[in-house]
GULUMLO-781158 format. One line per field, with one value per residue (C-alpha): y, x, z; residue in one letter. Coordinates in steps of 0.25 Angstrom, whole numbers, always signed. Example, Ala and Ser with C-alpha at 12.3 -4.5 7.8 and 13.67 -1.06 7.14 Angstrom:
BEGIN
v -18;-4 $
u +49;+55 $
w +31;+29 $
res A;S $
% end
This chain:
BEGIN
v +528;+527;+533;+523;+511;+515;+517;+504;+497;+500;+489;+490;+503;+500;+511;+509;+500;+504;+504;+515;+523;+522;+517;+525;+537;+537;+535;+546;+556;+552;+556;+568;+574;+570;+578;+590;+591;+592;+602;+616;+629;+632;+623;+619;+605;+601;+586;+581;+567;+567;+555;+559;+552;+554;+548;+550;+543;+540;+535;+526;+511;+513;+522;+521;+528;+529;+532;+533;+536;+540;+538;+544;+556;+561;+575;+585;+599;+606;+621;+634;+639;+650;+640;+638;+640;+629;+615;+604;+590;+577;+564;+550;+538;+530;+519;+506;+496;+483;+473;+482;+491;+502;+507;+514;+516;+525;+525;+529;+542;+545;+543;+552;+562;+561;+564;+576;+581;+579;+586;+598;+600;+601;+611;+626;+630;+634;+630;+639;+629;+618;+603;+593;+579;+569;+555;+549;+536;+531;+531;+516;+517;+524;+538;+541;+548;+558;+561;+563;+573;+581;+582;+584;+590;+604;+605;+599;+613;+619;+608;+613;+601;+587;+577;+562;+551;+538;+524;+514;+506;+505;+515;+520;+534;+541;+545;+558;+551;+562;+577;+588;+588;+599;+609;+608;+616;+603;+595;+607;+606;+591;+594;+605;+599;+584;+579;+565;+567;+555;+560;+557;+562;+549;+542;+553;+550;+535;+535;+545;+536;+526;+514;+512;+507;+517;+531;+540;+552;+561;+559;+563;+576;+579;+575;+579;+590;+596;+597;+594;+585;+576;+561;+553;+538;+527;+518;+508;+493;+494;+479;+479;+492;+489;+476;+470;+473;+488;+489;+501;+493;+493;+508;+513;+525;+531;+531;+537;+548;+551;+553;+561;+570;+573;+575;+584;+592;+594;+596;+607;+613;+613;+619;+631;+633;+645;+637;+628;+640;+644;+630;+634;+644;+633;+621;+621;+612;+598;+594;+585;+579;+568;+565;+562;+549;+555;+566;+578;+580;+587;+594;+604;+609;+600;+611;+614;+599;+599;+610;+602;+590;+596;+603;+590;+582;+594;+594;+579;+579;+591;+582;+570;+579;+584;+570;+566;+578;+579;+574;+579;+568;+557;+564;+554;+542;+547;+549;+535;+529;+537;+533;+518;+518;+525;+515;+503;+508;+509;+496;+490;+495;+490;+476;+476;+480;+469;+458;+461;+462;+449;+443;+450;+444;+430;+431;+435;+424;+413;+418;+425;+439;+448;+439;+452;+457;+453;+453;+465;+462;+450;+461;+468;+454;+450;+462;+471;+461;+458;+472;+476;+463;+466;+480;+476;+464;+474;+484;+472;+467;+481;+483;+470;+470;+484;+492;+482;+488;+502;+511;+508;+522;+527;+517;+521;+535;+533;+524;+535;+545;+535;+534;+549;+551;+541;+549;+562;+558;+552;+565;+573;+564;+563;+578;+580;+570;+579;+568;+574;+560;+565;+570;+556;+557;+571;+563;+553;+563;+574;+566;+556;+568;+576;+563;+561;+575;+575;+562;+563;+567;+555;+545;+550;+550;+538;+530;+522;+524;+522;+537;+538;+527;+533;+547;+541;+534;+546;+554;+544;+543;+552;+547;+533;+535;+542;+531;+520;+528;+531;+516;+512;+521;+515;+501;+503;+508;+499;+485;+483;+489;+477;+468;+475;+480;+469;+457;+464;+470;+460;+466;+460;+468;+481;+479;+474;+486;+495;+488;+489;+504;+506;+497;+505;+518;+514;+508;+519;+525;+513;+506;+513;+506;+493;+498;+504;+491;+480;+469;+468;+453;+451;+461;+455;+440;+445;+452;+440;+430;+438;+439;+424;+420;+429;+425;+410;+413;+421;+410;+400;+408;+410;+425;+424;+438;+440;+440;+439;+444;+450;+462;+464;+458;+458;+452;+448;+455;+448;+453;+443;+447;+437;+440;+437;+441;+442;+446;+451;+452;+463;+458;+458;+442;+436;+429;+425;+425;+420;+421;+420;+426;+435;+436;+446;+445;+459;+456;+449;+436;+434;+422;+412;+413;+411;+399;+389;+394;+395;+385;+388;+402;+398;+401;+392;+403;+415;+426;+426;+440;+443;+450;+456;+463;+475;+472;+457;+456;+457;+465;+474;+484;+493;+493;+486;+476;+480;+476;+462;+451;+442;+430;+435;+435;+424;+421;+410;+404;+407;+407;+419;+431;+437;+451;+455;+469;+466;+476;+483;+487;+494;+500;+513;+517;+516;+528;+531;+544;+553;+549;+534;+533;+525;+529;+517;+521;+512;+511;+502;+499;+490;+489;+500;+496;+493;+493;+496;+491;+496;+491;+498;+487;+489;+500;+507;+517;+523;+538;+543;+539;+545;+542;+550;+563;+556;+551;+536;+532;+518;+509;+501;+492;+501;+497;+507;+505;+512;+510;+513;+514;+520;+523;+520;+521;+525;+527;+517;+521;+527;+529;+529;+526;+531;+523;+526;+513;+507;+505;+490;+485;+471;+467;+480;+492;+491;+481;+486;+478;+481;+475;+476;+475;+471;+476;+475;+470;+456;+455;+457;+443;+430;+417;+412;+424;+424;+409;+412;+424;+416;+406;+417;+416;+427;+434;+439;+451;+446;+456;+450;+455;+451;+458;+456;+459;+461;+464;+470;+473;+485 $
u +392;+384;+396;+405;+396;+394;+409;+413;+402;+409;+420;+435;+439;+453;+459;+456;+444;+429;+425;+435;+436;+421;+411;+418;+420;+406;+400;+409;+405;+390;+390;+398;+389;+377;+384;+387;+372;+367;+378;+375;+378;+389;+399;+404;+407;+416;+419;+430;+435;+450;+458;+472;+485;+498;+510;+518;+529;+527;+536;+525;+527;+542;+540;+533;+527;+512;+505;+490;+482;+467;+463;+451;+449;+435;+436;+426;+428;+418;+421;+414;+405;+415;+427;+439;+454;+458;+453;+454;+454;+447;+453;+448;+450;+439;+448;+451;+462;+458;+449;+444;+431;+439;+429;+438;+449;+444;+429;+424;+433;+427;+413;+416;+421;+408;+400;+409;+407;+392;+392;+400;+393;+379;+385;+380;+393;+404;+418;+430;+438;+436;+435;+440;+436;+445;+439;+452;+452;+466;+472;+474;+483;+493;+487;+486;+473;+476;+489;+481;+472;+482;+492;+483;+469;+466;+459;+471;+478;+468;+469;+475;+473;+467;+460;+463;+454;+460;+459;+469;+458;+443;+434;+437;+442;+450;+464;+471;+485;+492;+491;+499;+510;+511;+499;+495;+482;+476;+477;+471;+459;+457;+458;+448;+438;+438;+427;+433;+448;+458;+472;+486;+500;+505;+497;+503;+517;+515;+509;+519;+530;+526;+525;+510;+510;+500;+498;+487;+483;+489;+503;+499;+492;+504;+515;+509;+499;+507;+493;+492;+481;+475;+475;+464;+462;+453;+462;+453;+453;+464;+464;+454;+459;+461;+454;+440;+435;+436;+421;+411;+404;+416;+417;+408;+399;+405;+419;+413;+406;+418;+427;+417;+415;+430;+433;+421;+425;+439;+436;+426;+436;+447;+438;+434;+448;+456;+469;+466;+468;+481;+486;+500;+501;+498;+506;+518;+519;+515;+504;+504;+490;+483;+468;+464;+456;+448;+442;+451;+464;+476;+485;+496;+508;+520;+529;+521;+521;+536;+537;+528;+536;+549;+544;+537;+551;+559;+550;+551;+566;+566;+558;+568;+580;+574;+571;+586;+592;+583;+594;+608;+615;+607;+606;+615;+608;+594;+599;+605;+592;+583;+592;+592;+576;+576;+585;+578;+564;+570;+576;+563;+556;+567;+566;+551;+551;+562;+554;+540;+546;+553;+539;+533;+544;+542;+527;+530;+540;+530;+520;+510;+511;+499;+492;+487;+481;+467;+469;+476;+476;+485;+496;+494;+494;+507;+516;+510;+511;+525;+529;+523;+529;+543;+543;+539;+549;+561;+557;+554;+568;+574;+566;+571;+586;+590;+581;+581;+578;+576;+564;+552;+547;+560;+560;+546;+550;+562;+555;+544;+555;+562;+549;+547;+561;+559;+546;+553;+564;+554;+546;+559;+564;+550;+548;+562;+558;+546;+536;+522;+519;+529;+516;+514;+528;+523;+511;+520;+530;+520;+509;+518;+527;+515;+510;+524;+525;+510;+512;+527;+524;+514;+524;+537;+529;+521;+525;+516;+503;+489;+488;+501;+497;+483;+489;+500;+490;+481;+494;+497;+483;+484;+497;+492;+478;+483;+494;+483;+475;+486;+491;+477;+477;+491;+487;+474;+482;+494;+489;+481;+493;+501;+492;+495;+510;+516;+525;+538;+534;+531;+518;+520;+533;+526;+514;+523;+532;+520;+515;+528;+529;+515;+519;+531;+524;+512;+521;+532;+526;+522;+536;+538;+527;+535;+545;+534;+526;+531;+530;+526;+527;+512;+511;+523;+517;+504;+510;+519;+507;+499;+511;+514;+500;+498;+511;+507;+493;+499;+510;+498;+491;+478;+478;+475;+480;+468;+453;+441;+431;+420;+419;+434;+442;+457;+462;+475;+479;+484;+486;+486;+490;+488;+500;+506;+521;+529;+544;+550;+565;+572;+566;+552;+551;+544;+555;+546;+531;+522;+509;+504;+496;+506;+501;+505;+500;+500;+505;+517;+510;+510;+501;+504;+490;+484;+492;+483;+471;+479;+490;+496;+500;+512;+527;+531;+525;+532;+534;+548;+555;+559;+572;+574;+560;+556;+548;+551;+543;+530;+517;+517;+505;+513;+527;+525;+535;+543;+531;+531;+542;+542;+542;+529;+521;+518;+516;+506;+507;+494;+490;+494;+483;+479;+473;+462;+468;+483;+494;+500;+515;+522;+536;+534;+548;+562;+571;+585;+586;+598;+608;+607;+592;+581;+566;+556;+542;+530;+515;+507;+492;+485;+476;+473;+485;+499;+513;+526;+539;+553;+567;+579;+590;+604;+611;+598;+590;+576;+578;+565;+550;+537;+531;+529;+538;+548;+557;+556;+554;+559;+552;+558;+568;+572;+561;+551;+536;+525;+510;+501;+486;+475;+460;+451;+455;+470;+479;+491;+502;+514;+527;+542;+554;+568;+581;+596;+602;+616;+623;+622;+608;+607;+596;+588;+587;+574;+564;+549;+537;+522;+511;+496;+487;+472;+464;+450;+442;+443;+458;+459;+458;+462;+454;+466;+467;+452;+453;+465;+458;+446;+455;+461;+455;+445;+454;+462;+460;+466;+467;+470;+472;+479;+492;+502;+517;+526;+541;+549;+564;+569 $
w +267;+254;+246;+252;+249;+235;+232;+238;+231;+218;+223;+222;+215;+209;+201;+186;+189;+184;+199;+202;+189;+185;+196;+208;+200;+195;+209;+215;+204;+205;+220;+219;+208;+216;+228;+219;+214;+229;+234;+238;+230;+240;+233;+219;+216;+205;+201;+193;+189;+186;+180;+181;+176;+183;+190;+203;+212;+226;+237;+244;+244;+241;+229;+216;+204;+201;+188;+186;+174;+173;+187;+193;+203;+207;+212;+218;+222;+231;+232;+235;+224;+220;+220;+229;+227;+238;+241;+251;+245;+250;+244;+244;+234;+229;+223;+231;+231;+222;+228;+239;+240;+247;+256;+266;+256;+252;+248;+261;+260;+246;+252;+264;+253;+245;+258;+262;+248;+249;+263;+258;+245;+253;+263;+261;+267;+257;+258;+257;+249;+239;+244;+233;+234;+227;+225;+220;+212;+213;+228;+229;+217;+226;+226;+211;+210;+221;+213;+200;+207;+215;+204;+192;+196;+195;+208;+216;+215;+225;+235;+249;+257;+257;+265;+261;+265;+266;+272;+279;+285;+284;+292;+306;+309;+298;+303;+299;+296;+287;+286;+280;+275;+286;+285;+299;+296;+290;+303;+310;+300;+303;+318;+318;+308;+310;+318;+322;+321;+320;+316;+320;+316;+321;+309;+300;+304;+303;+289;+283;+288;+278;+287;+282;+268;+263;+257;+253;+244;+255;+249;+235;+239;+248;+239;+225;+229;+240;+248;+263;+268;+278;+276;+283;+283;+289;+297;+304;+300;+290;+289;+278;+271;+256;+257;+252;+266;+265;+263;+266;+277;+285;+286;+297;+294;+307;+300;+287;+295;+304;+291;+284;+297;+298;+283;+280;+292;+288;+273;+277;+287;+276;+265;+274;+279;+276;+278;+266;+257;+264;+267;+262;+274;+284;+278;+287;+300;+304;+314;+326;+326;+333;+337;+352;+351;+339;+347;+342;+336;+342;+331;+333;+324;+324;+328;+341;+343;+342;+353;+362;+360;+363;+375;+380;+378;+385;+397;+398;+397;+407;+417;+415;+417;+430;+434;+431;+438;+450;+458;+453;+461;+454;+440;+433;+440;+436;+422;+421;+427;+417;+405;+410;+411;+397;+391;+398;+392;+378;+380;+384;+372;+363;+369;+368;+354;+350;+358;+352;+338;+340;+343;+331;+322;+328;+325;+311;+308;+313;+304;+314;+309;+310;+320;+326;+313;+316;+331;+335;+350;+346;+343;+356;+364;+357;+355;+365;+376;+372;+372;+385;+391;+386;+391;+405;+405;+402;+412;+422;+420;+421;+434;+440;+436;+432;+443;+454;+468;+462;+466;+458;+458;+453;+442;+438;+437;+429;+418;+417;+414;+404;+396;+397;+392;+380;+376;+377;+368;+358;+358;+355;+344;+337;+338;+332;+321;+318;+321;+325;+332;+343;+350;+355;+363;+368;+375;+380;+387;+391;+398;+406;+410;+415;+422;+429;+434;+439;+447;+450;+465;+467;+461;+468;+482;+481;+469;+459;+467;+461;+460;+452;+442;+440;+437;+429;+420;+419;+414;+404;+399;+387;+380;+383;+377;+365;+362;+363;+353;+344;+345;+341;+328;+325;+326;+319;+307;+307;+311;+298;+290;+294;+286;+273;+275;+267;+270;+274;+287;+299;+304;+318;+320;+316;+325;+336;+335;+336;+348;+355;+352;+358;+370;+372;+371;+380;+391;+391;+403;+410;+410;+423;+430;+428;+438;+447;+449;+457;+446;+431;+431;+430;+418;+411;+412;+407;+395;+392;+393;+384;+374;+374;+373;+361;+354;+356;+350;+338;+335;+335;+324;+332;+327;+312;+306;+297;+298;+288;+299;+291;+301;+303;+292;+293;+280;+275;+262;+250;+236;+224;+210;+198;+190;+177;+175;+163;+163;+149;+145;+138;+124;+129;+131;+142;+150;+162;+165;+177;+183;+197;+209;+217;+231;+242;+256;+262;+275;+282;+283;+268;+264;+275;+280;+265;+262;+269;+261;+248;+249;+235;+241;+249;+250;+238;+229;+234;+224;+217;+214;+200;+203;+189;+190;+197;+210;+208;+196;+204;+201;+213;+212;+221;+225;+238;+236;+248;+257;+252;+252;+241;+251;+255;+242;+232;+218;+215;+200;+192;+178;+169;+169;+156;+159;+149;+149;+149;+151;+139;+140;+129;+127;+120;+118;+122;+121;+124;+132;+135;+146;+143;+147;+141;+141;+140;+137;+140;+138;+147;+148;+157;+169;+179;+188;+184;+190;+183;+189;+184;+187;+180;+178;+184;+178;+173;+181;+179;+178;+173;+170;+165;+179;+192;+191;+182;+192;+195;+209;+213;+223;+234;+228;+217;+206;+201;+202;+195;+199;+188;+187;+178;+179;+167;+152;+155;+143;+142;+152;+146;+153;+151;+160;+158;+162;+162;+156;+156;+143;+143;+148;+141;+152;+150;+158;+165;+169;+169;+174;+173;+181;+178;+189;+187;+199;+193;+182;+174;+175;+190;+195;+188;+191;+198;+207;+210;+214;+223;+230;+233;+241;+250;+264;+268;+278;+266;+257;+244;+233;+219;+205;+192;+186;+175;+176;+165;+166;+155;+153;+144 $
res R;E;Y;L;D;N;I;T;A;I;G;P;R;T;V;G;S;P;E;N;E;V;L;A;V;N;Y;L;L;E;Q;I;R;G;I;A;R;E;G;T;D;A;H;K;I;S;I;D;V;Q;R;P;T;G;S;F;S;I;D;F;L;G;G;F;T;S;Y;Y;A;N;I;T;N;V;I;V;K;L;E;P;R;N;G;A;E;H;A;V;L;S;N;C;H;F;D;S;V;P;N;T;P;G;A;S;D;D;A;V;S;C;A;V;M;L;E;I;L;N;T;L;S;K;S;S;E;S;L;Q;H;A;V;I;F;L;F;N;G;A;E;E;N;I;L;Q;A;S;H;G;F;I;T;Q;H;E;W;A;K;S;I;R;A;F;I;N;L;E;A;A;G;V;G;G;K;E;L;V;F;Q;T;G;P;E;N;P;W;L;V;Q;A;Y;V;V;A;A;K;H;P;F;A;S;V;V;A;Q;E;I;F;Q;S;G;I;I;P;A;D;T;D;F;R;I;Y;R;D;F;G;N;V;P;G;I;D;L;A;F;I;E;N;G;Y;I;Y;H;T;K;Y;D;T;S;D;R;I;L;T;D;S;I;Q;R;A;G;D;N;I;L;A;V;L;K;Y;L;A;T;S;E;K;L;A;K;S;F;E;Y;R;H;G;N;V;V;F;F;D;I;F;G;L;F;V;L;A;Y;P;A;R;I;G;T;I;M;N;Y;I;T;A;A;V;A;F;I;Y;L;S;K;K;V;L;Q;S;K;N;R;A;I;H;N;L;K;K;L;F;T;A;F;G;L;T;L;M;S;W;V;C;T;L;V;A;V;L;I;V;A;V;F;V;S;I;I;G;R;A;L;S;W;Y;T;H;F;Y;V;S;V;S;L;Y;G;S;A;A;A;A;K;L;I;L;V;H;M;L;A;K;K;F;L;Y;K;N;M;N;E;Q;Y;L;G;D;I;F;F;D;A;S;L;M;I;W;S;I;A;L;A;V;M;T;Q;M;G;L;C;S;A;F;I;C;T;L;W;V;A;F;P;L;L;T;K;L;M;I;H;K;E;F;S;Q;K;G;A;T;M;K;F;I;V;M;Y;M;L;G;M;F;V;P;Y;L;Y;M;L;Y;L;S;W;T;V;F;E;M;F;T;P;V;M;G;R;S;G;S;E;I;P;P;D;M;V;L;A;G;F;I;V;I;F;T;M;I;L;S;S;Y;F;V;N;F;I;Y;L;V;K;S;T;K;T;T;L;V;T;L;T;T;V;F;V;V;T;L;I;L;V;C;S;G;I;F;F;P;Y;S;S;D;A;A;N;P;K;P;K;R;V;F;L;Q;H;T;S;R;R;F;H;D;L;D;G;N;V;V;K;S;D;S;G;I;W;I;N;G;F;D;Y;N;G;I;S;H;I;T;P;H;V;P;E;I;N;D;T;I;R;T;P;C;E;E;Q;A;P;F;C;G;L;P;W;I;L;P;V;H;F;M;F;R;L;V;K;N;W;Y;L;P;A;P;E;I;M;P;R;S;P;I;Q;F;K;V;L;S;K;E;L;M;P;W;N;S;V;R;L;S;F;E;V;S;G;P;S;H;M;S;L;Y;V;R;P;H;E;G;S;A;L;S;R;W;S;L;G;D;G;T;P;V;A;S;L;G;G;D;Y;F;V;F;Y;S;H;G;L;Q;A;A;P;W;Q;F;W;V;E;L;T;A;P;E;K;H;S;D;G;I;V;S;L;A;I;A;A;H;Y;F;F;G;E;D;Q;K;S;P;Q;L;Y;A;L;L;E;R;F;P;N;W;T;F;S;S;G;W;S;C;T;Y;D;L;F;V;F $
% end
């Protein structure tokens, strides 16, 4: 707790700032040296400060290239007295995003690592392998420091596995959401050692699908170091992740203790494991893993899971076949009835999904998106009740018109079989696709089938008696309870993400879709009760009433999306950049220039809620696109343009800014190369953060450059984006680009723009930006900085 408080007391720790490069580094070194002095003779502690320079390309955020210079890593190696050939790495980052204290992301992890180092160093028990603690100083700059370490530091060669400590929320339980690749022994290590396990292969497959706009150092160690590992992150209260509210007092001591218990135990296990030294022998195979309510983790090889899944699906299909063929004279009739129920169930799901999405679209169009952001129960009342009512309505109508005068017991039986058939097909398909999450389908096939076999006699003789209902409920208890637990985890992660997912994706449609899916899953084995009971009118009327009342309240605007509640804030995120732009022609003359405050709301609502408080920010100042310039001539700090429509960001005219440390951009040379190519060499010096944008003109192509691995990687839309950052006292950035050019190119062969971002110091905020930020309502988190933008044509 003391480590955490002291790190966050330094303030925002942006890469390149004295807070990050000097104060945080000095604090870490002071604590580490103090720990080393008090350590036992069983261990040897080595300390190193690395300041790497390098470049790489990454396919995150549509693809871009990263360049870093003189950033900072603080590295500690704890090893046996006689040394160690192999090591396990523990990674955290002490830098933070601008304007935030970064307590959970990721100061708390660094605090935990300091305490683990302290505990291990005082232990008289010698370790078999080394433990390397990397306190990396540039993760928020899209994973630069970890790349510098794993590709350049001499200790990196000894690493056989890693544990990465991250955050996607503030406090709570830390979730294992990525492992591997392959290396099932690592999951087994967590299963055996972790005292308070919380892990899910479902979270892993969701995260690795790319639908959450985030990434971690796990990717760097995996892709550039070829090292397997475990990725953990705090996921609770993601509403204040990357905001000014991410303070140390919001992280409970219990949360810190829990994380420390788990990570210390797993590190000790790995550092004394024979498998670490021979990890290459155990590298093959994936693992199915999931925790049971945080009590323990079930983990087994994916190949065994595949066999179990196929056997379960086969047993279910045999059961269904026997049911259809039990009377040979009626086999065709039974098959038709089963497929009718199967089709009707699927149709009810499709109708439900379409109906609920229509409601979500309507809510979005009338400007009431995210009404549930602060009040999650609103989403359940609105979309959950609509989904349940629609499902019941479809089956009620089918019972009345399609199955009129049919035996209710028979209908209940056939719709149970239809649900079983759907889950069995889903199980077979997901297993065939290689998805480890197919274990969920196994639960939804095995337990209902066992329940059905156990109560079949009771049901066939006496119908839906109370004994039948109780036994049925008990049989379904495990899959239903686990699904509710899993759905809590999914909504805990996803709901806050909707507040920072850009203006392109309607969040109500995403959340409504999730709610419909969970409603379908949870109702799949209760649809048959619609046919068993005499009437469901009361239930339908109740659900419809809840839906209609909630919809009226949402339309009235009574549920405000955001909250400034001191105990539990849920702010709206807004980025403001006071920008001065200059556009140069082929001769270097300025043909256009302007200045303004460029405003981006980070969610679907844009600035509709802000306009009443700051009237000049309105729809008359929408940002125009400079069609001839890469990325519309706008100073994106990252290539996230695809997440924001131009109709949902604004450019408020403002005086020109004059940074005290302006960018210096020089053309060093222009060379004609073989094969009709031109090489342009440049030198840039400026603030710690700069963005380079490149667009080859029609007929030209960017063939090579001195960045990454030499092969240019285009972003979404075809332009090229380079993210640059440096620590203290970096030399001017020199780079070259090589283009193939047509014979005639009167309008030049390439447009190249450079933006300088001032995230700290005297140039960070202009008086106009300060004044504007002061007027924003207290339920916003508005992050502001100054930047310049220059476009050149060559």
